[in-house]
C-alpha positions as CSV (number, residue, x, y, z in Angstrom):
1,X,-84.6,29.1,98.6
2,X,-81.8,26.5,98.6
3,X,-81.4,24.6,95.2
4,X,-80.5,21.1,95.6
5,X,-79.2,19.3,92.7
6,X,-79.3,15.6,91.6
7,X,-78.0,14.4,88.5
8,X,-79.4,11.1,87.6
9,X,-81.2,9.1,85.0
10,X,-79.7,7.2,82.0
11,X,-78.7,10.5,80.3
12,X,-77.4,12.5,83.3
13,X,-80.7,14.6,84.0
14,X,-80.8,17.5,86.8
15,X,-83.5,16.6,89.2
16,X,-83.8,19.9,91.2
17,X,-85.1,20.0,95.0
18,X,-86.3,23.6,95.5
19,X,-86.3,24.0,99.3
20,X,-87.6,26.3,102.1
21,X,-84.6,26.4,104.5
22,X,-87.0,27.6,107.2
23,X,-89.8,25.2,107.1
24,X,-87.7,22.4,105.6
25,X,-90.6,22.0,102.7
26,X,-89.9,21.5,99.3
27,X,-90.7,20.8,95.5
28,X,-89.2,18.4,93.2
29,X,-88.4,19.7,89.7
30,X,-88.4,16.8,86.8
31,X,-87.6,13.4,88.8
32,X,-85.6,11.2,86.2
33,X,-85.7,8.7,88.7
34,X,-86.1,8.5,92.2
35,X,-82.3,7.1,93.3
36,X,-81.5,6.0,97.1
37,X,-79.3,9.1,97.1
38,X,-82.2,11.7,96.3
39,X,-84.7,9.5,98.9
40,X,-82.1,9.1,101.5
41,X,-81.4,12.9,101.6
42,X,-84.9,13.9,102.0
43,X,-85.6,11.4,104.8
44,X,-82.5,12.3,106.5
45,X,-82.8,16.2,106.2
46,X,-86.2,16.0,107.4
47,X,-88.0,17.2,104.3
48,X,-91.6,17.3,103.4
49,X,-92.1,17.2,99.5
50,X,-95.1,19.3,98.3
51,X,-95.3,18.6,94.9
52,X,-93.7,17.3,91.6
53,X,-93.0,20.1,88.7
54,X,-92.4,18.6,85.4
55,X,-90.9,21.1,82.9
56,X,-91.8,18.7,80.1
57,X,-93.3,15.1,79.3
58,X,-89.9,13.1,77.8
59,X,-88.7,10.4,79.5
60,X,-86.0,11.7,81.4
61,X,-87.6,14.2,83.0
62,X,-90.5,11.8,84.4
63,X,-89.4,8.4,85.0
64,X,-89.0,8.9,89.0
65,X,-92.6,9.7,89.5
66,X,-93.8,6.7,90.7
67,X,-91.0,6.4,92.9
68,X,-91.6,9.4,94.2
69,X,-95.1,8.8,94.9
70,X,-94.7,5.8,96.6
71,X,-92.7,7.7,99.5
72,X,-94.7,11.0,98.9
73,X,-98.6,11.7,98.0
74,X,-97.9,14.8,96.1
75,X,-99.7,16.4,93.2
76,X,-97.7,16.1,89.9
77,X,-98.2,19.1,87.6
78,X,-97.3,19.5,83.9
79,X,-98.5,21.6,81.0
80,X,-101.5,20.7,79.6
81,X,-100.5,20.5,76.2
82,X,-98.1,17.4,77.4
83,X,-100.1,15.7,79.2
84,X,-100.7,13.1,76.1
85,X,-96.9,12.5,75.8
86,X,-96.9,11.1,79.5
87,X,-99.2,8.5,78.6
88,X,-97.3,7.7,75.1
89,X,-94.3,5.6,75.6
90,X,-93.6,6.3,72.0
91,X,-93.7,10.1,71.9
92,X,-92.2,10.2,75.7
93,X,-89.5,8.1,73.9
94,X,-89.0,6.0,77.0
95,X,-89.7,2.9,74.7
96,X,-86.6,4.1,72.7
97,X,-84.3,3.3,76.0
98,X,-86.5,1.2,78.0
99,X,-89.4,-1.1,78.1
100,X,-91.7,1.7,78.1
101,X,-93.0,4.5,80.9
102,X,-96.3,5.9,81.4
103,X,-97.6,8.0,84.2
104,X,-101.6,9.1,83.7
105,X,-102.9,11.5,86.6
106,X,-101.1,14.8,86.5
107,X,-102.4,18.2,86.9
108,X,-102.5,20.5,83.7
109,X,-101.2,23.6,84.2
110,X,-101.4,26.6,81.8
111,X,-99.3,29.9,80.7
112,X,-99.1,32.4,83.8
113,X,-100.8,29.9,86.3
114,X,-99.3,30.7,90.0
115,X,-98.3,27.4,91.9
116,X,-97.9,28.1,95.6
117,X,-95.9,25.2,97.7
118,X,-93.3,25.8,100.1
119,X,-93.8,29.6,101.0
120,X,-92.7,29.9,97.2
121,X,-94.8,31.0,94.5
122,X,-93.8,29.1,91.2
123,X,-94.9,30.9,88.2
124,X,-95.6,28.5,84.8
125,X,-93.9,30.1,81.7
126,X,-95.0,28.4,78.7
127,X,-92.4,28.0,76.4
128,X,-93.2,25.4,73.7
129,X,-90.7,24.2,71.0
130,X,-88.6,21.2,71.9
131,X,-92.0,19.9,73.5
132,X,-95.7,21.2,73.0
133,X,-96.2,21.8,76.9
134,X,-92.8,22.7,77.5
135,X,-92.6,25.2,80.4
136,X,-90.5,26.9,82.7
137,X,-91.3,28.0,86.4
138,X,-90.2,31.4,87.3
139,X,-89.9,32.0,91.3
140,X,-89.6,35.9,91.3
141,X,-88.9,36.3,94.9
142,X,-85.9,34.5,94.3
143,X,-84.9,35.0,91.4
144,X,-85.0,31.7,90.1
145,X,-86.1,30.0,86.8
146,X,-86.3,26.3,86.2
147,X,-85.9,26.0,82.6
148,X,-86.3,22.4,81.8
149,X,-84.8,21.9,78.3
150,X,-86.1,25.0,76.9
151,X,-82.9,27.2,77.9
152,X,-79.1,26.0,78.6
153,X,-75.6,27.5,79.1
154,X,-74.9,29.0,76.0
155,X,-77.9,26.9,74.0
156,X,-81.4,25.7,73.7
157,X,-82.8,22.5,73.6
158,X,-83.4,20.2,70.5
159,X,-86.0,20.8,68.4
160,X,-85.7,17.5,66.3
161,X,-88.8,15.5,68.3
162,X,-92.4,15.0,67.9
163,X,-94.4,17.9,68.3
164,X,-91.0,20.0,68.1
165,X,-90.2,24.2,66.9
166,X,-87.3,25.8,66.7
167,X,-89.2,28.8,65.9
168,X,-91.4,28.8,68.7
169,X,-89.0,27.3,71.5
170,X,-86.9,30.8,70.6
171,X,-89.7,33.2,70.2
172,X,-90.7,31.6,73.7
173,X,-87.3,32.0,75.1
174,X,-86.9,35.7,73.9
175,X,-90.4,37.1,75.0
176,X,-90.7,35.4,78.5
177,X,-87.2,34.7,79.2
178,X,-85.1,37.5,78.1
179,X,-87.4,39.9,79.4
180,X,-86.6,38.1,83.1
181,X,-84.0,40.5,85.5
182,X,-80.2,39.9,84.4
183,X,-79.4,38.2,87.6
184,X,-81.8,35.6,87.5
185,X,-80.5,32.2,88.1
186,X,-81.0,29.6,85.7
187,X,-81.6,26.0,86.6
188,X,-81.5,24.0,83.3
189,X,-82.7,20.0,82.9
190,X,-79.3,19.4,81.5
191,X,-75.5,20.6,82.5
192,X,-74.3,23.8,84.3
193,X,-76.6,26.8,85.6
194,X,-76.2,30.1,84.2
195,X,-77.9,33.2,84.4
196,X,-80.1,35.4,82.0
197,X,-78.3,38.4,81.7
198,X,-75.4,36.0,80.5
199,X,-77.5,34.2,78.4
200,X,-78.9,37.4,77.0
201,X,-75.5,38.5,76.2
202,X,-73.8,35.6,75.3
203,X,-76.3,32.9,73.6
204,X,-75.7,32.3,70.0
205,X,-79.4,31.0,69.2
206,X,-81.2,34.1,70.5
207,X,-79.0,36.6,69.1
208,X,-80.8,39.0,66.8
């Protein structure tokens, strides 16, 4: 798997392309915007997008959905608990920063569900706390985790939003993420990538 990073949107969100280099098929994770840079890259490389995966429903991870769907008729997935957030511009905070954005038509996923796209199996790990439906996508065969705003390098997601819970966030990280192999690459929703082993040893938020 080749993970390609595009920092986009009004608060510098990490949008990822997870690409199978053999088939040129890919999934998009957290499209903050459908920037010309991303779309042109997909066209120029001959990449076939199969799906859009959302780690949660906040505006800075979803506002590019419509732009992508104009180009690629693919399904959009989000954890079932964040479905209402996609349809509520106040809750997803788009009303604070923009004229408001909503999306209807996402397909719900649940904890432990496997989504098979681009030749890979993306396992849904429900890690609520930043949002009620916050989740990560784990590709065991590649030792890759897309952590959204759950886990960052030496930090964790904010929990001062509607529906947030610091205790739930820390519990999910400890029970579902810190149990992954140490050499798992973590691709978060903001800032730089990290490793599970590094976070296990150095993240001050999850130390016992």
